[in-house]
matplotlib code that plots the C-alpha trace (Angstrom):
import matplotlib.pyplot as plt

x = [197.4, 197.5, 200.8, 199.5, 197.0, 195.5, 195.9, 194.8, 194.0, 193.5, 191.7, 194.2, 192.5, 192.8, 190.2, 191.2, 187.6, 187.0, 184.5, 184.7, 187.5, 189.2, 192.4, 190.5, 190.0, 193.5, 193.6, 197.3, 198.2, 196.2, 197.7, 201.2, 200.2, 198.8, 201.8, 204.2, 202.1, 201.9, 205.6, 206.3, 204.0, 205.7, 202.4, 203.8, 205.2, 204.8, 202.1, 201.1, 199.7, 200.5, 199.2, 198.9, 197.8, 194.7, 193.3, 189.6, 187.5, 184.4, 182.7, 183.6, 180.5, 181.4, 185.0, 187.6, 187.8, 189.9, 189.2, 190.8, 191.2, 190.6, 187.4, 186.5, 185.8, 185.1, 185.8, 185.2, 187.5, 188.0, 191.4, 194.3, 192.1, 189.9, 193.0, 194.2, 190.9, 191.0, 194.5, 193.7, 190.4, 190.6, 194.3, 195.3, 192.2, 190.3, 187.2, 185.4, 184.9, 181.2, 180.8, 183.2, 181.8, 180.3]
y = [-18.7, -22.1, -23.7, -24.3, -22.1, -25.2, -28.7, -31.2, -34.9, -37.5, -40.7, -43.4, -46.4, -49.7, -52.3, -56.0, -57.3, -55.8, -53.1, -49.6, -47.5, -44.3, -46.0, -48.1, -44.9, -43.5, -41.6, -42.3, -40.9, -37.8, -37.4, -37.5, -35.2, -32.5, -32.6, -32.2, -29.5, -27.5, -27.7, -26.6, -23.6, -22.7, -23.2, -26.0, -25.5, -23.6, -20.8, -22.2, -25.8, -29.4, -32.6, -35.6, -39.2, -40.3, -43.6, -44.2, -41.1, -43.2, -41.8, -44.6, -44.4, -40.8, -41.3, -40.7, -37.7, -35.2, -32.7, -29.3, -27.7, -25.4, -24.8, -28.5, -28.5, -32.0, -32.6, -35.5, -35.6, -37.8, -36.9, -34.4, -31.8, -31.7, -31.5, -28.5, -26.8, -27.3, -25.9, -22.9, -22.0, -23.1, -23.0, -20.1, -17.9, -19.1, -20.0, -23.3, -25.5, -26.0, -28.6, -30.9, -30.4, -33.3]
z = [-81.2, -82.9, -83.8, -87.3, -89.1, -90.7, -89.4, -92.0, -91.1, -93.8, -92.9, -94.1, -92.5, -94.3, -93.3, -93.6, -93.7, -97.2, -95.9, -97.4, -96.2, -97.4, -98.3, -100.9, -102.8, -103.1, -99.8, -99.3, -102.7, -102.2, -98.7, -100.2, -103.0, -100.7, -98.4, -101.2, -102.9, -99.8, -99.3, -102.9, -102.4, -99.1, -97.3, -95.0, -91.5, -88.3, -88.5, -91.9, -92.4, -91.5, -93.0, -90.8, -91.1, -89.1, -88.4, -89.0, -88.6, -88.5, -91.6, -93.9, -96.1, -97.0, -97.8, -98.9, -96.6, -94.7, -91.9, -91.5, -88.1, -86.3, -88.3, -88.2, -91.9, -93.4, -97.1, -99.4, -102.4, -105.4, -106.9, -106.9, -108.7, -105.6, -103.4, -105.6, -105.2, -101.4, -101.3, -103.5, -101.9, -98.2, -97.4, -99.6, -99.5, -96.4, -98.3, -97.9, -101.0, -100.6, -103.3, -101.4, -97.9, -96.0]

ax = plt.figure().add_subplot(projection="3d")
ax.plot(x, y, z, "-o")
ax.set_aspect("equal")
plt.show()
């Protein structure tokens, strides 16, 4: 059994050369939002979910993005409304949000 039901990794890479990266599109803010939202919903912790920072996930042109394990589900998101939908559908009900899949 996994330690977490869902382990969520946000690409929070910041490129110094000016090239596209997830952090140019508010990835850090969405990371913090999801972490706090999961905690407020009592969906954060052992046997539940965990949100972690990741360096570059090497899909910069598709970002900002996150990946949820163990299913290896990759999502592109734009704002906190997308994060809310991922929490409601994927984390709470186990259904993938097809419109955000990459």
